[in-house]
VOBA-1610 file (N, C-alpha, C; in pm, whole numbers, padded with zeros to 5 digits, always signed):
BEGIN
Met-00226-10785-00441Met-00314-10763-00392Met-00408-10731-00559Ile-00511-10724-00534Ile-00602-10739-00706Ile-00610-10563-00739Ile-00626-10478-00599Ile-00570-10344-00647Ile-00447-10290-00713Glu-00333-10338-00659Glu-00199-10346-00748Glu-00219-10393-00848Gln-00300-10519-00898Gln-00342-10567-01031Gln-00390-10486-01171Tyr-00483-10372-01049Tyr-00498-10254-01172Tyr-00440-10187-01236Lys-00325-10121-01080Lys-00222-10004-01131Lys-00153-10100-01220Gln-00088-10230-01208Gln+00010-10273-01320Gln-00073-10267-01425Ala-00218-10328-01450Ala-00301-10238-01606Ala-00282-10116-01659Ala-00290-10009-01533Ala-00263-09870-01584Ala-00185-09855-01643Ile-00084-09947-01598Ile+00097-09865-01634Ile+00145-09975-01795Asn+00074-10105-01768Asn+00103-10139-01934Asn-00004-10088-02008Ala-00108-10026-02037Ala-00187-09959-02083Ala-00103-09772-02133Lys-00063-09721-02042Lys+00057-09650-02087Lys+00174-09646-02165Glu+00248-09794-02106Glu+00370-09805-02230Glu+00300-09877-02337Ala+00197-09924-02374Ala+00098-09954-02484Ala+00068-09808-02582Gly+00068-09706-02499Gly+00066-09580-02586Gly-00096-09551-02558Phe-00152-09594-02489Phe-00309-09549-02427Phe-00322-09406-02454Asp-00401-09342-02439Asp-00393-09198-02384Asp-00483-09179-02238Gly-00505-09300-02215Gly-00592-09296-02058Gly-00648-09396-02051Val-00737-09421-01943Val-00824-09570-01899Val-00950-09528-01863Glu-01000-09590-01847Glu-01155-09616-01815Glu-01156-09730-01764Leu-01233-09744-01607Leu-01278-09820-01510Leu-01403-09880-01521His-01460-09968-01542His-01562-10049-01614His-01606-10147-01437Gly-01669-10028-01427Gly-01783-10041-01296Gly-01876-10107-01275Gly-01904-10152-01381Gly-02070-10225-01405Gly-02107-10396-01448His-02220-10402-01506His-02243-10518-01548His-02208-10655-01492Gly-02193-10634-01378Gly-02215-10724-01295Gly-02026-10794-01252Tyr-01965-10686-01355Tyr-01764-10763-01340Tyr-01763-10696-01231Leu-01649-10728-01151Leu-01577-10714-01033Leu-01610-10643-00975Val-01563-10494-01048Val-01576-10402-00922Val-01765-10325-00901His-01816-10401-00982His-01956-10378-00968His-01980-10495-00858Gln-01947-10606-00881Gln-01959-10684-00775Gln-01959-10660-00622Phe-01853-10575-00590Phe-01842-10518-00500Phe-01920-10440-00432Leu-01992-10335-00498Leu-02076-10247-00549Leu-02188-10295-00500Asp-02280-10389-00551Asp-02377-10434-00547Asp-02400-10575-00429Ser-02549-10522-00346Ser-02539-10648-00221Ser-02623-10719-00274Ala-02619-10754-00408Ala-02717-10896-00404Ala-02596-10988-00438Ser-02483-10906-00464Ser-02298-10986-00503Ser-02242-10988-00345Asn-02210-10834-00295Asn-02161-10885-00180Asn-02222-10909-00055His-02191-11030+00030His-02207-11040+00138His-02112-11047+00228Arg-02014-10992+00202Arg-01835-10953+00326Arg-01930-10868+00446Ile-01857-10889+00523Ile-01868-10801+00705Ile-01826-10786+00736Asp-01694-10718+00651Asp-01590-10655+00685Asp-01577-10502+00674Lys-01469-10437+00600Lys-01444-10310+00531Lys-01448-10300+00396Trp-01513-10397+00317Trp-01561-10430+00220Trp-01698-10468+00123Gly-01736-10452+00267Gly-01910-10476+00240Gly-02009-10440+00378Gly-02078-10462+00347Gly-02213-10407+00440Gly-02267-10283+00407Ser-02230-10174+00447Ser-02249-10013+00454Ser-02210-10029+00270Pro-02323-09921+00232Pro-02308-09828+00114Pro-02134-09767+00070Glu-02060-09726+00173Glu-01975-09689+00185Glu-01847-09796+00191Asn-01865-09894+00255Asn-01775-10019+00241Asn-01790-10058+00056Arg-01897-10083+00088Arg-01927-10172-00056Arg-01901-10042-00178Ala-01856-09891-00188Ala-01796-09867-00274Ala-01642-09836-00302Arg-01618-09922-00134Arg-01474-09885-00053Arg-01341-09940-00225Phe-01415-10032-00264Phe-01282-10127-00387Phe-01245-10052-00506Ala-01390-09976-00561Ala-01406-09914-00684Ala-01369-09779-00694Leu-01310-09701-00542Leu-01254-09600-00530Leu-01086-09621-00488Glu-01074-09652-00460Glu-00970-09743-00396Glu-00843-09745-00555Val-00925-09846-00610Val-00857-09880-00741Val-00863-09756-00836Leu-00959-09633-00848Leu-00961-09531-00907Leu-00862-09439-00870Lys-00855-09433-00758Lys-00718-09365-00645Lys-00605-09406-00726Val-00510-09566-00743Val-00423-09598-00782Val-00398-09600-00922Leu-00460-09591-01028Leu-00558-09552-01185Leu-00486-09383-01154Lys-00498-09334-01071Lys-00497-09198-01095Lys-00329-09142-01051Glu-00303-09225-00949Glu-00126-09222-00936Glu-00072-09261-01056Val-00124-09317-01211Val-00022-09330-01319Val-00053-09263-01418Trp-00224-09216-01390Trp-00255-09138-01557Trp-00310-09050-01517Gly-00263-08935-01392Gly-00370-08807-01345Gly-00472-08827-01377Ala-00497-08685-01449Ala-00637-08673-01499Ala-00696-08780-01615Asn-00637-08849-01627Asn-00721-08885-01769Asn-00725-09084-01710Val-00836-09048-01644Val-00881-09156-01557Val-01023-09114-01534Ala-01101-09211-01622Ala-01240-09190-01623Ala-01296-09352-01572Met-01454-09357-01530Met-01533-09449-01457Met-01654-09478-01572Lys-01686-09623-01578Lys-01846-09623-01609Lys-01873-09703-01558Val-02012-09682-01534Val-02124-09745-01429Val-02272-09755-01449Thr-02308-09884-01413Thr-02450-09941-01463Thr-02536-09949-01343Pro-02599-09835-01289Pro-02665-09846-01185Pro-02797-09954-01253Ala-02859-09907-01320Ala-03002-09997-01338Ala-02961-10144-01400Gly-02866-10124-01416Gly-02800-10324-01491Gly-02858-10426-01399Gly-02852-10533-01466Gly-02907-10680-01424Gly-02808-10807-01422Ser-02729-10759-01492Ser-02632-10849-01594Ser-02527-10909-01456Asn-02535-11054-01489Asn-02462-11164-01391Asn-02499-11099-01218Asp-02611-11160-01216Asp-02613-11172-01076Asp-02611-11063-00971Val-02622-10911-01032Val-02638-10814-00976Val-02814-10752-00973Gly-02844-10618-00874Gly-02916-10578-00923Gly-02980-10550-00755Met-02999-10425-00716Met-03049-10427-00592Met-03204-10282-00568Pro-03237-10360-00508Pro-03370-10200-00504Pro-03322-10106-00487Leu-03445-10023-00516Leu-03387-09857-00606Leu-03318-09794-00524Asp-03381-09774-00356Asp-03345-09702-00234Asp-03159-09719-00219Glu-03153-09885-00225Glu-03014-09917-00210Glu-02907-09886-00321Thr-02936-09909-00433Thr-02862-09823-00603Thr-02834-09711-00567Ile-02946-09638-00504Ile-02915-09459-00508Ile-02848-09476-00369Ala-02845-09480-00300Ala-02721-09498-00176Ala-02634-09516-00227Thr-02598-09644-00268Thr-02430-09712-00296Thr-02389-09631-00408Phe-02491-09614-00575Phe-02400-09573-00626Phe-02403-09350-00598Gly-02511-09317-00530Gly-02486-09196-00511Gly-02339-09152-00430Tyr-02312-09252-00388Tyr-02219-09244-00218Tyr-02070-09250-00358Leu-02086-09312-00419Leu-01981-09353-00515Leu-01957-09246-00589Leu-02044-09208-00651Leu-02014-09082-00748Leu-02006-08957-00708Arg-02002-08945-00527Arg-02024-08810-00481Arg-01854-08803-00432Glu-01802-08912-00425Glu-01674-08943-00389Glu-01559-08952-00477Ala-01652-08984-00612Ala-01528-09009-00757Ala-01508-08828-00787Asp-01661-08796-00777Asp-01599-08647-00827Asp-01559-08602-00798Lys-01496-08595-00614Lys-01411-08512-00584Lys-01214-08606-00643Leu-01225-08644-00682Leu-01109-08703-00716Leu-01015-08658-00891Gly-01152-08567-00985Gly-01076-08497-01060Gly-01076-08603-01165Leu-01220-08665-01199Leu-01164-08788-01303Leu-01164-08700-01455Ala-01144-08778-01578Ala-01192-08701-01701Ala-01300-08684-01744Tyr-01400-08799-01680Tyr-01519-08799-01736Tyr-01602-08965-01644Val-01718-08992-01669Val-01789-09062-01568Val-01888-09141-01693Thr-01900-09202-01730Thr-02017-09274-01764Thr-02134-09352-01705Leu-02256-09316-01786Leu-02366-09357-01693Leu-02417-09438-01791Leu-02443-09591-01793Leu-02536-09655-01875Leu-02643-09626-01805Arg-02749-09607-01891Arg-02878-09606-01852Arg-02960-09729-01879Tyr-03074-09737-01809Tyr-03187-09903-01841Tyr-03156-09907-01959His-03162-10043-02057His-03195-10094-02146His-03229-10256-02116Glu-03369-10283-02179Glu-03392-10399-02211Glu-03274-10500-02200Phe-03214-10488-02298Phe-03066-10565-02329Phe-02989-10611-02213Phe-02976-10508-02165Phe-02947-10585-02017Phe-02992-10610-01881Asp-03121-10639-01920Asp-03201-10656-01773Asp-03252-10762-01821Leu-03212-10903-01751Leu-03199-11031-01782Leu-03278-11103-01708Glu-03357-11184-01728Glu-03415-11256-01684Glu-03381-11397-01636Val-03433-11449-01470Val-03364-11536-01442Val-03487-11602-01370Asp-03529-11694-01364Asp-03631-11785-01274Asp-03737-11697-01325Gly-03781-11654-01416Gly-03896-11607-01461Gly-03922-11409-01386Lys-03817-11374-01334Lys-03804-11291-01288Lys-03672-11165-01331Arg-03662-11038-01368Arg-03590-10913-01447Arg-03499-10887-01312Arg-03360-10864-01314Arg-03323-10823-01192Arg-03265-10698-01191Ala-03265-10618-01302Ala-03234-10495-01354Ala-03337-10361-01250Thr-03247-10286-01190Thr-03367-10161-01108Thr-03324-10047-01182Lys-03472-10048-01280Lys-03523-09977-01365Lys-03556-09869-01307His-03495-09740-01343His-03463-09578-01314His-03442-09507-01407Asp-03464-09326-01418Asp-03371-09284-01485Asp-03267-09240-01478Val-03156-09370-01485Val-03014-09306-01468Val-02976-09131-01439Leu-02983-09116-01566Leu-02944-08959-01591Leu-02972-08851-01496Glu-03105-08851-01476Glu-03173-08776-01354Glu-03142-08810-01204Thr-03126-08965-01204Thr-03110-08979-01029Thr-02961-08896-00999Phe-02858-08957-01070Phe-02701-08950-01074Phe-02661-08821-01118His-02724-08711-01216His-02670-08567-01232His-02618-08538-01093Pro-02719-08515-01031Pro-02680-08409-00938Pro-02514-08433-00812Phe-02529-08588-00875Phe-02393-08593-00761Phe-02253-08627-00858Leu-02287-08513-00968Leu-02120-08495-01049Leu-02143-08380-01058Gln-02102-08293-00942Gln-02066-08156-00986Gln-01968-08131-01105Ser-01864-08201-01066Ser-01738-08107-01180Ser-01698-08201-01201Thr-01752-08316-01274Thr-01721-08422-01352Thr-01792-08474-01445Ser-01730-08407-01565Ser-01813-08474-01725Ser-01867-08608-01757Ile-01999-08642-01767Ile-02083-08740-01782Ile-02075-08720-01912Phe-02100-08853-01957Phe-02149-08926-02080Phe-02241-09025-02054Leu-02335-09074-02200Leu-02487-09143-02120Leu-02428-09268-02269Asn-02464-09335-02205Asn-02478-09474-02307Asn-02616-09581-02287Ala-02601-09616-02397Ala-02716-09756-02402Ala-02884-09684-02491Gly-02886-09695-02610Gly-02939-09675-02713Gly-03006-09533-02715Val-02893-09441-02723Val-02849-09342-02725Val-02927-09319-02890Thr-02999-09222-02914Thr-03020-09188-03076Thr-02932-09049-03115Pro-02929-09045-03260Pro-02865-08877-03260Pro-02969-08771-03205Ala-03070-08819-03270Ala-03109-08658-03203Ala-03187-08629-03099Glu-03129-08730-02993Glu-03159-08770-02825Glu-02993-08667-02774Ala-02946-08737-02829Ala-02804-08697-02807Ala-02773-08555-02837Glu-02795-08517-02952Glu-02789-08376-02964Glu-02896-08268-02879Glu-02970-08315-02821Glu-03049-08286-02763Glu-03021-08266-02586Leu-02929-08388-02565Leu-02877-08400-02397Leu-02739-08267-02458Val-02668-08285-02532Val-02531-08195-02531Val-02595-08056-02503Arg-02680-08009-02612Arg-02753-07864-02605Arg-02802-07856-02493Ser-02849-07914-02374Ser-02913-07884-02267Ser-02785-07917-02177Gly-02646-07913-02202Gly-02589-07940-02096Gly-02598-08061-02046Lys-02700-08137-02003Lys-02706-08246-01943Lys-02609-08395-01922Val-02545-08378-02079Val-02403-08468-02074Val-02315-08399-02157Ala-02199-08464-02167Ala-02084-08396-02237Ala-02064-08467-02366Gly-02094-08545-02340Gly-02118-08666-02493Gly-02193-08798-02477Val-02200-08878-02568Val-02242-08956-02563Val-02202-09086-02579Phe-02193-09208-02589Phe-02169-09344-02673Phe-02245-09399-02714Met-02202-09464-02859Met-02311-09538-02964Met-02233-09688-02993Gly-02227-09773-02869Gly-02170-09897-02918Gly-02174-09958-03056Gln-02330-10045-02994Gln-02350-10076-03062Gln-02402-10036-03251Ser-02442-09911-03229Ser-02475-09815-03370Ser-02320-09827-03421Trp-02214-09812-03371Trp-02062-09799-03460Trp-02058-09932-03503Met-02110-09989-03424Met-02036-10197-03455Met-02168-10216-03586Ala-02282-10151-03627Ala-02353-10208-03699Ala-02346-10070-03851His-02274-09972-03808His-02213-09872-03910His-02118-09849-03943Pro-02037-09865-04016Pro-01886-09890-04033Pro-01905-09653-04056Asp-02004-09634-04122Asp-01965-09456-04162Asp-02070-09438-04057Leu-02098-09453-03918Leu-02239-09411-03867Leu-02163-09212-03849Ala-02041-09183-03783Ala-02040-09070-03810Ala-02080-08953-03907Lys-02073-09041-04027Lys-02127-08991-04205Lys-02231-08958-04218Arg-02302-09074-04140Arg-02484-09116-04159Arg-02529-09005-04023Val-02458-09024-03956Val-02513-08865-03861Val-02485-08667-03884Lys-02407-08730-03946Lys-02373-08586-04011Lys-02505-08550-04113Ala-02520-08694-04219Ala-02611-08653-04310Ala-02773-08688-04314Gly-02766-08718-04147Gly-02950-08717-04130Gly-02962-08886-04185Lys-02882-08940-04246Lys-02913-09124-04256Lys-02972-09173-04163Pro-03055-09296-04189Pro-03121-09377-04136Pro-02991-09498-04024Leu-03004-09499-03945Leu-02958-09601-03881Leu-03019-09758-03857Asp-03008-09819-04046Asp-03093-09915-04058Asp-03006-10036-04047Asn-02873-10053-04037Asn-02832-10185-04030Asn-02806-10267-03876Val-02870-10406-03887Val-02899-10474-03721Val-02801-10561-03689Val-02702-10561-03529Val-02627-10630-03525Val-02663-10749-03499Asp-02557-10868-03547Asp-02628-10989-03529Asp-02526-10994-03351Leu-02608-11020-03269Leu-02586-11002-03143Leu-02526-11117-03063Ala-02649-11256-03177Ala-02655-11373-03145Ala-02470-11446-03190His-02423-11361-03231His-02290-11426-03275His-02183-11309-03284Leu-02182-11220-03142Leu-02109-11114-03170Leu-01983-11128-03160Tyr-02001-11221-03072Tyr-01859-11213-02973Tyr-01817-11421-03003Gly-01893-11479-03159Gly-01830-11546-03162Gly-01959-11692-03047Ala-01980-11831-03093Ala-02091-11874-02944Ala-02000-12035-03005Glu-02064-12103-02881Glu-01996-12230-02874Glu-02021-12332-03035Gly-01991-12382-03086Gly-02023-12454-03218Gly-02014-12380-03336Val-01991-12275-03306Val-02001-12162-03425Val-01881-12114-03471Asp-01850-12112-03566Asp-01734-11995-03641Asp-01761-11833-03579Ser-01601-11852-03510Ser-01660-11721-03416Ser-01609-11617-03532Ala-01611-11583-03636Ala-01637-11516-03724Ala-01741-11457-03727Ile-01837-11573-03754Ile-01972-11493-03808Ile-02036-11368-03731Gly-02048-11320-03756Gly-02156-11175-03705Gly-02041-11078-03556Tyr-01902-11091-03668Tyr-01836-11033-03588Tyr-01709-10945-03729Val-01674-11022-03790Val-01546-11011-03898Val-01629-11022-04041Asp-01693-11107-04032Asp-01748-11112-04203Asp-01864-11062-04226Val-01933-10961-04138Val-02026-10890-04228Val-02009-10787-04302Asp-02063-10754-04419Asp-02077-10655-04523Asp-02202-10570-04456Tyr-02201-10478-04395Tyr-02289-10402-04346Tyr-02283-10301-04443Lys-02407-10208-04475Lys-02410-10172-04593Lys-02367-10003-04585Glu-02307-09976-04699Glu-02287-09812-04601Glu-02397-09740-04689Ala-02417-09635-04640Ala-02570-09525-04706Ala-02499-09445-04829Thr-02611-09427-04881Thr-02546-09368-05013Thr-02559-09202-05005Tyr-02475-09122-05012Tyr-02449-08976-04978Tyr-02439-08914-05093
//
């Protein structure tokens, strides 16, 4: 069963020396496909209601915890429209609200909320699929016992305010890290984040040298 494969992956991660695991429940990948009514058309216990569509994610979290205990986290993208997902707002709140409320009972290390960002709002047949809303404000109430991390376009100044206010425990800055090898030093010194990631070639492209834009970029470090 696929759930057991997630458990084996967790075992493999522990044997490889990881400190913990984060279940990726977004971007239209497998967990998200179960969650979203646009992709999940099942009529058995794994589909239909928000509770049934959230079942797969929760069952995977439980087997991950069998391996890792408290060192299990989850990332979700309620506003995302990648890979043919995207529900109406009421369904989004009902589904992810239930998932997060139940996940909050499991004693996770943290939950990453990826907020709305145009980069993940894909246009298909002239229509955008993402469900644009304030992800943090909407789902913060469902996580009473679990630390929240925020992702997607968070600036250093915004991160400082969010952490100070207690709304989040921390933030993730993926693209900023990829473009700035000295990101931590820049933030500490108040330097601008002025390098641009070559997204078109970040993970290679068909017919293009896969190193372009990934391992060959000489990003400029700031002067300190």
